[in-house]
C-alpha positions, 0 to 999 in steps of 0.5 A: 780783662785780666789783672796785671801779674804780681811783681816779685818786688811787691811780694818782697815788700809784703813779706818785709812788713812786720805786721804780716804774720810769719809764725805757724801753729806750735802744735803742728810744728811739734808734730812735724818735728816728731815725724822728722825725729822718727825718720832720722833716728838716733844721732850717728855713731860718730857723733856728727850732727845732721843738718836740718834746714828750716826753709822759710823759718819766719820768726823762728817759732817753728824751729824753736818748737822743733828743737827739743825733738831734734836734740843733737842735730843742727837746725839752720833757719833760712828766710829771705825777709830780713825782718823775720831773720832778726826775730828768728835769731833771738830764738835759734842759733843759726839763721841766714838769708837765702832764696828758693831760686836756682842756687839761691840757698847758701849751701853746697849740693847734697849738704843737708840731711833734712828740710822743714818746709812749713807753710811756705809753698802756698806763698810761692810764685814758682813752687817748681823751682823751689822744690828743685832747689830743695832737692839740690841741697838735700843729700840722696835719701834726705828728708823733706817735711812739708806742710801746707793748708788743705784746699779741700779741708772739711769746712772749705767743702761746705763753704764752696757749696754755699758759694763762699770763698774757701778759708786759706785762699786770698784774692788780694794782698790788701784785704780779705774778700768773700771769705771768713778771717781778717788777716792777709797772709799772701797765699798764692797757691793751694793744694788738695792732698792728691795734688800735693802728692802728685806735685812732690812726686813729680819733683823727684821725691818719694812720698813716704807719708801724708798726715793731717793736722789741725788749724789753730785758727778754727773757732774753739767750738769746732776744734774737736771736729777739726781734730777728728778730721785729721784721721783722714788727711784729705779732709784735714785743715793742714797737710803734713807730707814726708818725702825723701829725695830719690 
């Protein structure tokens, strides 16, 4: 017997709930911003600010953390949740509504220089359409900075051996079952380092770099080990991928 498919309206209701977490770890956001700043280089000689989209900006925390590393550039937050956008507008100058469907982002084709896509892809029903839409709005050679939890994180490998549901994975939108943690955040898909590389490359991007980052939810005694695992992205808690539109 198979379960009924999740209806998009039910997911919309889930993400419009103010109690659903919409912020990510600030240290990860800063590291991702530093990677993007290095890729973009200095502001153009003509003084034109580059347009950076924070797609799935949530409450704007990540964009606000990234802004000091991206001075001179224009950061635009985009989300489909009206509640998240209301909070984002208290932290960043520009926050607009948009969706990751065909033509759902409120921008012209090839009008963006870079996209921050932080812990969003694991929430999507159709990640293929999402990357198609991101590719549409990016100029040729534009940068994609994507982050997502790692299904094969070092502790998840141990949990699976013990028969425990991996951290980050969820079997219900109502409660946690069979794994550590208490918050339901709506993860629908999870990636290993290899799967993420292959998926992004197949979507018309050139993968430039894959790095690891720690997870703010790791218990304090285990955080040194979590930071150590970042040296090998395939074991890290969070995957940070830099790609360019081909």
